[in-house]
C-alpha positions in Angstrom: 0.0 0.0 0.0 1.3 3.4 -0.9 0.7 6.8 0.7 2.0 8.9 3.6 3.1 6.8 6.6 0.9 7.1 9.7 3.6 8.8 11.6 3.7 11.6 9.0 0.0 12.2 9.3 0.3 12.9 13.0 -0.9 16.4 14.0 2.6 17.0 15.4 4.1 16.9 12.0 1.7 19.5 10.8 2.2 22.0 13.7 3.4 25.5 12.9 6.7 24.7 14.7 7.5 21.4 13.1 11.1 21.0 11.9 11.8 18.4 9.2 15.6 19.1 9.1 17.3 16.6 11.2 19.5 17.7 14.1 22.7 16.2 15.3 21.4 16.4 18.9 18.2 17.2 20.6 18.3 17.9 24.4 15.2 17.2 26.5 15.2 19.4 29.6 17.4 22.5 30.3 18.8 22.2 33.7 22.5 22.7 34.6 23.6 19.4 32.9 22.0 19.9 29.5 22.9 23.6 29.7 26.5 22.5 30.1 26.1 20.2 27.1 24.6 23.1 25.0 27.4 25.4 26.0 30.1 22.9 25.1 28.3 21.9 21.9 28.4 25.6 20.9 32.2 25.4 20.9 32.6 22.3 18.7 34.6 23.1 15.6 32.6 22.9 12.4 29.3 23.2 14.4 26.6 20.9 15.5 22.9 21.2 14.7 21.4 21.2 18.1 18.1 22.1 19.8 17.2 21.9 23.5 13.7 21.9 24.8 12.3 22.8 28.2 8.8 23.0 29.5 9.4 25.8 32.0 9.3 29.4 30.7 12.9 30.2 31.6 15.9 28.7 33.4 15.7 28.6 37.2 17.9 26.5 39.5 16.1 25.5 42.7 14.5 28.9 43.2 12.8 27.9 46.4 16.2 27.3 48.1 18.1 30.4 47.0 18.2 31.4 50.7 20.3 34.5 51.3 23.9 33.5 52.1 23.5 29.8 51.0 26.4 28.6 49.0 27.1 25.9 46.5 28.8 22.8 47.9 31.2 22.6 45.0 33.9 25.2 44.0 33.1 27.8 41.3 35.4 25.9 38.9 32.5 23.4 38.8 30.7 25.6 36.4 29.1 24.5 33.1 32.3 24.3 31.1 35.6 25.0 32.9 36.7 21.5 33.8 36.5 20.6 30.2 37.3 23.9 28.5 38.7 26.7 30.7 38.9 28.9 27.6 35.2 28.7 26.9 33.2 32.0 26.6 30.6 30.4 28.9 32.7 30.1 32.0 31.8 31.6 35.3 34.8 33.8 35.2 33.7 35.2 31.8 30.3 35.8 33.3 31.9 37.9 36.0 33.9 39.8 33.5 30.7 40.5 31.5 29.2 42.0 34.6 32.3 44.0 35.6 32.6 41.9 38.8 35.9 40.2 38.4 37.8 42.4 40.8 35.2 42.3 43.6 35.2 38.5 43.2 38.9 38.4 43.3 39.2 40.3 46.5 36.3 38.4 48.1 38.5 35.2 47.9 35.5 32.9 47.6 36.0 29.4 46.4 32.4 28.5 47.0 29.9 31.0 45.5 26.4 31.8 46.6 23.6 29.8 45.0 21.9 32.9 43.8 25.1 33.8 41.9 25.3 30.4 40.3 21.6 30.7 39.3 22.2 34.1 37.7 25.3 32.8 35.9 23.3 29.9 34.4 20.5 32.2 33.3 23.1 34.4 31.6 24.3 31.4 29.6 20.7 30.3 28.8 19.8 33.8 27.7 22.8 34.0 25.4 23.0 30.6 23.7 20.9 30.0 20.6 19.0 26.8 20.0 17.4 26.8 23.5 13.6 26.6 23.4 11.7 27.2 26.6 7.9 26.8 26.9 8.2 23.5 25.0 6.7 20.3 26.5 8.1 17.0 25.1 5.2 14.6 24.6 6.8 11.5 23.0 10.1 10.1 21.6 10.3 7.3 19.1 12.6 5.7 16.6 11.8 6.0 12.9 13.5 3.1 11.2 12.7 4.4 7.7 14.6 7.6 8.2 17.1 6.3 10.8 16.2 9.2 13.0 14.5 9.9 16.3 11.2 11.7 16.3 10.6 14.1 19.2 7.0 15.4 19.5 6.4 18.5 21.4 3.8 21.1 22.4 4.7 24.7 22.4 3.1 26.5 25.3 2.0 30.1 25.6 3.2 32.4 28.5 0.3 31.0 30.6 1.4 27.4 30.1 -1.5 26.6 27.7 -1.0 24.6 24.5 -0.3 26.9 21.5 1.0 24.6 18.7 2.3 21.1 18.1 5.6 20.3 16.5 8.1 17.6 15.7 11.9 17.6 15.6 14.0 14.9 14.0 17.4 14.1 15.4 20.2 11.6 15.1 20.9 11.7 18.9 19.1 12.7 22.1 20.3 13.9 25.5 17.9 13.4 28.4 18.4 16.0 31.1 15.0 16.0 32.7 16.4 16.2 36.2 14.9 15.2 39.5 11.7 16.0 41.3 10.9 16.6 45.0 10.3 13.5 47.0 7.5 13.4 49.6 7.3 10.3 51.8 4.1 8.3 51.5 2.8 9.1 55.0 2.9 12.8 54.3 1.5 12.9 50.8 -2.1 13.5 51.8 -1.1 16.4 54.0 1.2 17.9 51.4 -1.7 17.9 48.9 -4.1 19.7 51.3 -3.8 23.5 51.5 -5.1 24.2 55.1 -1.9 23.4 57.1 1.4 24.2 55.5 3.1 20.9 54.8 5.6 21.9 52.0 8.7 20.5 50.4 11.9 22.4 50.9 11.9 23.1 47.1 9.1 25.5 47.8 10.5 27.0 50.9 11.0 30.6 49.9 7.5 30.9 48.4 6.1 29.8 51.8 8.6 31.4 54.2 6.3 34.1 55.6 3.5 31.6 56.0 5.9 29.3 57.9 7.1 32.1 60.1 3.6 32.9 61.1 3.1 29.4 62.4 3.4 28.9 66.2 5.4 25.7 65.9 7.4 24.4 62.9 8.8 21.0 62.3 11.5 20.2 59.7 12.0 16.6 58.5 15.3 15.7 56.8 18.9 15.7 57.8 20.7 17.0 54.7 21.9 20.3 53.5 18.5 21.7 52.6 17.1 20.8 56.1 20.0 22.4 57.8 19.7 25.6 55.7 15.9 25.9 56.3 16.4 25.2 60.1 19.1 27.9 60.3 17.1 30.5 58.3 14.0 29.9 60.5 16.0 29.9 63.7 17.6 33.3 62.8 14.1 34.7 62.1 12.4 33.6 65.3 12.6 35.5 68.7 15.0 34.2 71.3 13.3 31.9 73.8 10.3 31.4 71.6 11.8 29.6 68.6 9.5 26.6 68.7 11.3 24.6 66.0 11.7 20.8 65.9 14.2 19.2 63.5 13.8 15.5 62.9 16.2 13.3 61.0 16.3 9.6 60.1 20.1 9.5 60.2 21.9 8.7 63.4 23.4 12.1 63.6 23.3 15.6 62.0 26.5 14.5 60.2 28.9 16.6 58.2 29.4 15.9 54.5 32.5 13.9 53.6 34.7 16.8 52.4 38.3 15.5 52.8 40.4 15.8 49.8 40.8 12.1 49.2 37.1 11.6 50.0 36.2 14.0 47.3 38.0 11.8 44.8 34.7 9.8 44.7 33.6 12.6 42.5 36.3 12.1 39.9 36.0 10.4 36.5 38.3 7.7 37.8 35.8 6.7 40.4 32.9 6.9 38.0 34.6 4.5 35.6 35.5 2.2 38.5 31.9 2.1 39.8 30.5 1.5 36.4 32.6 -1.6 36.0 31.4 -3.2 39.2 28.7 -5.9 39.3 25.1 -4.6 39.5 24.5 -6.1 42.9 27.7 -4.5 44.3 26.7 -1.1 42.9 23.3 -1.3 44.5 24.8 -2.1 47.9 27.3 0.7 47.7 25.1 3.7 46.9 23.1 3.7 50.2 26.3 3.3 52.2 27.8 6.4 50.7 25.1 8.8 51.8 27.6 11.1 53.6 29.3 11.8 50.4 26.3 13.7 49.1 23.6 13.8 51.8 25.6 15.2 54.7 25.7 18.8 55.9 28.3 21.3 55.0 30.6 21.8 58.0 30.2 25.6 57.9 26.4 25.3 58.0 26.7 23.0 61.1 29.0 25.5 62.7 26.6 28.4 61.9 23.7 26.5 63.5 25.7 25.7 66.6 26.9 29.4 66.9 23.3 30.7 66.6 22.0 28.2 69.2 24.9 29.1 71.5 24.3 32.8 71.1 20.8 32.4 72.3 22.1 31.0 75.6 24.2 34.0 76.5 21.4 35.7 78.5 20.4 32.4 80.2 18.2 29.5 79.3 18.2 27.1 76.4 16.6 28.0 73.0 13.2 26.4 72.4 14.6 24.4 69.5 14.8 20.5 69.5 17.1 18.6 67.2 16.4 14.8 67.2 18.3 12.4 64.9 17.5 8.7 64.5 13.8 9.3 64.1 11.5 8.2 61.3 7.9 9.4 60.6 5.6 6.4 60.5 2.3 8.1 59.9 0.8 11.6 60.0 -2.6 13.1 60.3 -4.5 16.3 60.8 -5.7 17.5 64.2 -8.5 20.0 64.6 -8.0 21.1 61.0 -5.2 23.6 61.9 -2.5 21.3 63.2 -0.6 18.2 62.1 0.3 15.2 64.2 3.4 13.2 63.3 3.7 9.7 64.6 7.4 9.1 65.0 9.7 6.2 66.0 13.2 6.3 67.4 15.1 3.6 65.7 17.8 2.9 68.4 15.4 3.1 71.4 12.6 1.3 69.7 10.2 3.9 71.2 7.3 5.7 69.6 5.8 9.1 70.2 3.6 11.8 68.7 4.5 15.4 67.8 1.9 18.0 67.2 3.0 21.0 65.0 1.5 23.9 63.0 3.7 23.6 59.9 6.0 21.0 58.3 9.0 21.5 56.0 9.9 18.3 54.2 13.6 18.4 53.4 13.3 14.9 52.1 15.4 15.2 49.0 14.7 14.4 45.3 14.2 11.4 43.1 15.1 10.9 39.5 12.2 11.6 37.3 11.0 8.3 35.7 11.9 7.9 32.1 9.2 5.3 31.2 6.4 7.7 30.2 8.7 9.8 28.1 10.5 6.9 26.5 7.5 4.6 26.1 8.0 4.7 22.3 11.5 3.3 22.8 10.6 0.7 25.3 10.7 -2.2 22.9 14.3 -1.3 22.1 15.6 -0.7 25.6 17.7 -3.1 27.6 17.1 -3.3 31.3 18.9 -4.6 34.4 17.6 -7.1 36.9 15.7 -4.4 38.8 14.0 -3.2 35.5 16.1 0.0 35.3 17.6 1.1 32.0 21.1 -0.2 31.3 23.5 2.6 30.5 27.0 2.1 29.0 30.2 3.8 30.0 29.6 6.6 27.5 26.3 7.5 29.2 24.1 6.0 26.5 21.0 3.9 27.0 21.6 0.4 25.8 19.3 -0.1 22.8 19.0 -3.0 20.4 21.0 -2.9 17.2 18.1 -1.7 15.1 18.4 1.8 16.6 21.5 3.4 15.2 21.2 6.7 17.1 22.1 7.2 20.7 20.2 8.4 23.7 22.5 9.9 26.3 21.4 10.5 29.9 22.4 13.1 32.4 21.6 12.6 36.1 19.6 9.5 35.6 22.4 7.0 36.0 23.3 6.9 39.7 22.6 3.1 39.6 25.2 2.6 36.9 27.7 5.5 37.5 27.5 6.2 41.2 27.2 9.2 43.5 28.8 11.6 41.1 25.8 11.4 38.7 24.0 14.5 40.2 27.3 16.3 41.1 27.8 19.6 39.4 31.6 19.0 39.5 31.3 16.3 36.9 28.9 18.2 34.6 31.5 19.5 32.1 33.4 16.2 32.0 30.3 14.2 31.3 29.1 16.7 28.6 32.5 16.7 27.0 32.5 12.9 26.9 29.0 12.8 25.3 30.2 15.2 22.6 33.3 13.2 22.0 31.2 10.0 21.7 28.6 11.7 19.5 31.1 13.2 17.0 33.4 10.2 16.9 36.2 12.7 17.4 37.7 14.4 20.4 36.7 18.0 20.4 37.4 18.0 24.1 40.4 16.0 25.1 39.9 14.5 28.5 42.5 13.3 31.1 43.0 9.6 31.4 43.7 9.8 35.2 42.1 12.3 37.6 42.6 10.9 41.1 45.5 9.9 43.4 43.4 7.0 44.7 43.5 3.7 42.8 40.0 2.4 43.5 40.5 -1.1 42.2 43.2 -3.6 41.3 42.3 -3.7 37.6 40.5 -1.6 34.9 43.6 0.6 34.6 43.1 2.2 37.9 46.7 1.8 39.1 49.2 3.0 36.5 52.8 1.8 36.9 54.8 4.0 39.2 57.4 4.8 36.5 54.9 6.5 34.2 53.8 10.1 34.3 50.6 9.4 32.5 48.2 12.4 32.3 50.4 14.9 34.2 53.1 17.1 32.8 55.8 18.8 34.9 55.4 22.5 35.9 58.1 23.4 33.4 59.6 21.6 30.4 63.3 20.9 30.8 65.6 21.2 27.8 
């Protein structure tokens, strides 16, 4: 039978914004990781045809947690490009230069910049790069074997978020950067969905800050950096002696993040390669045990909390703030329509109690957004592990059957295969550069073969012979 294939009769193909010219790369989602990929793709010699799509109207990085004074937990060198291309025009230092802020930054002597500054830097890049399309919702992805291309269907949204037009892009490769979403524990989901008593995720903290401060008693659930920053901000804003804040955590202590120099080598390409080569069962057992590498609290934040608590004792009495680790929330319910009752259990004691509060902040972290709905059109081609998760190779590509000749790269959806560095900003530029090297089949961004003093294994090239100087050159060349 002849005629136009069914895929070509789809309304997406006839939308005003349809694009029949194939791209080399289409990015889905514009967070820091795909923005890094877009910035480095912009510098590939000879050019790449790229397009990046994002449902939101503009770039914003965790806007609900841009608390005044809060800093990144990685140095400013962990920007979008520097660790792969220090000469890139999209570096943080070039952003400062464009804002006439290099000298103030130089004299500030800050290695860790404020979150608001990082957010502004990323927005500067996103506003300056071409090929970034906001207000575009991706609806489906499929492989077209007749054209040997991926089809990406999207809906363009108007400023109010309503559908405006349908379109389709064709591409040889895809980069998924859809990020993570706030995680709300099951016992608290019904309360978080109800508007009467504020039970909010820390991702929405700043939007609800005044409402929280108006509550008589506030409870924070979660022991990580976000929980610590919210606790400190609320503590500073409450009157001495009447703080009425309770901070609960499942962890056995309000523990500092592992930040020793050798500990940080778990966020190097060397460790990522080592982790990827481990058996699946070993990887799954490792990730939960490494929580302090990425879920602990910055030591400066811990010190600031203790200093603030101590300051409030100077005129006598203890602050009305309770910090209780080792506690889990079993169930929760509403009391008299205006309060929340948390049923809690202390793990070590084996005891249970109830806590009544007027507001709850859930600093319970984030989970990877599921790929199944978006990639349902590729499901017949995908290879999965024993737990049903997508298998991802050492070049950050989904393992697809041989009938699909294009590649689907993933960013920050590969912790189960690549380890704790998957969501770390410090590996963004390296991973983006590796993706571009893989995609082009060349090496537009040469990457170091060795990046850590630690040899994590006894094979896989992790322990180079002592007599070699592989990857490092002397400070000066000797004649």
